[in-house]
Residue, then its C-alpha position, 0 to 999 in steps of 0.5 A: m499500500f505505501a512506498a518502502s520509504n513512507q513504511l521505514l518513515w512510520s516506522m521511525i515515527g512509531l519509534l519515537l512515539t512508543m519511546g516517547g509515550t512510555f515516560l508520559e503519563a495520560y490524563g484526563i479531565a472531569l466532565p464538563w457539567n462539574w466545572s462551575k462547581q468544582g473548576i477544571q479538574i485533571f486526574s491520571l487515567g492510570v497509564t501512559f501512551q505507550v500502548g495509545a503509541v503502538l496503535l496510533v502508528g498502525c492507523l497511520g503507518g498501516k500494518s507493517a509500519g506498526a510491527l516493524s516499529q515495535i520490533a525496533y523498540l524491543v530490540m533497543g530495549l533488550t540491548l540494554l537501551p533504558v526504552f522500557a518502563d523500567g529500564g532495559g536489558i535481556g532480563y526484561v524477558k523474564l518478567s511477568q509484564f514483557g509478553y505485553l511488550l511482545g504483544f506489541i508486535p501482533g498488536a500493530w499489526i492488527c490494528g494496521f491491517f483493520a485500519f486499512k482495510a475501509r476508508p478511515r471512518l471513526e468507528t473503523l478506526a477505533f475498532s481497529c485500536i481495540c483489536g489491537l489493545l486486545t491483541v496486546h492483552l491476549c499476548g500479555i496474558t498468555y506470557l503471563i500464564i507461561s511464566y507462572i508455569f515455568q516458575w521463572k525468576g522474575t515470576e511476582n510473588l503475586p497469584l496468577a489472577q492477581a497479576i492479570l488483573k494488575y496488569s490487564w484488568f486494571a489497566l483496561p479502562g485507563q487505556l480504552a479513554v487513550v484508544c477513544s483519543i488515538a481514534l479521533i487523532a488517526y481519523v483527523l491525520r488521515h484525512l488531513m493527510f489525504y489517505 
């Protein structure tokens, strides 16, 4: 769909967005009808823009650029560059949450695949983002289960159900709010760029 140079450009943009999004916390604002009583209040969504960056590059660059950017992100993080939330290095593979990082690759690919199946409409972009987000969580939960079965050294002292709640269930509402904003941003940018 895109020329190789465009895919490479979107891959680099996706890599930079993912690295930056890892350390940028997502915030929301209070509902407008509460502004007169309490003013505009900002609150944390409890997540970063990392997953949003993964999905945005899929929506804008397509499946290949999305997957390539996340492969580059993982390679950078596993070769000791501190691009992951807790640093970097090959030891990250033993951490319970590493499966979610692995899920960025198929998540970005699936998001990009569905984002370019039809004309860019808000609902199709939101659907593609949700499919990508669910793929990330499915990969993460699968990796959690495997890490608990093999009792890897980095596995937390939490029971498996609590680990799934911590990494998936509690993060999901904030990530869904980020997905809404990413779908809107992708919709606007796709129309501005005429593709």
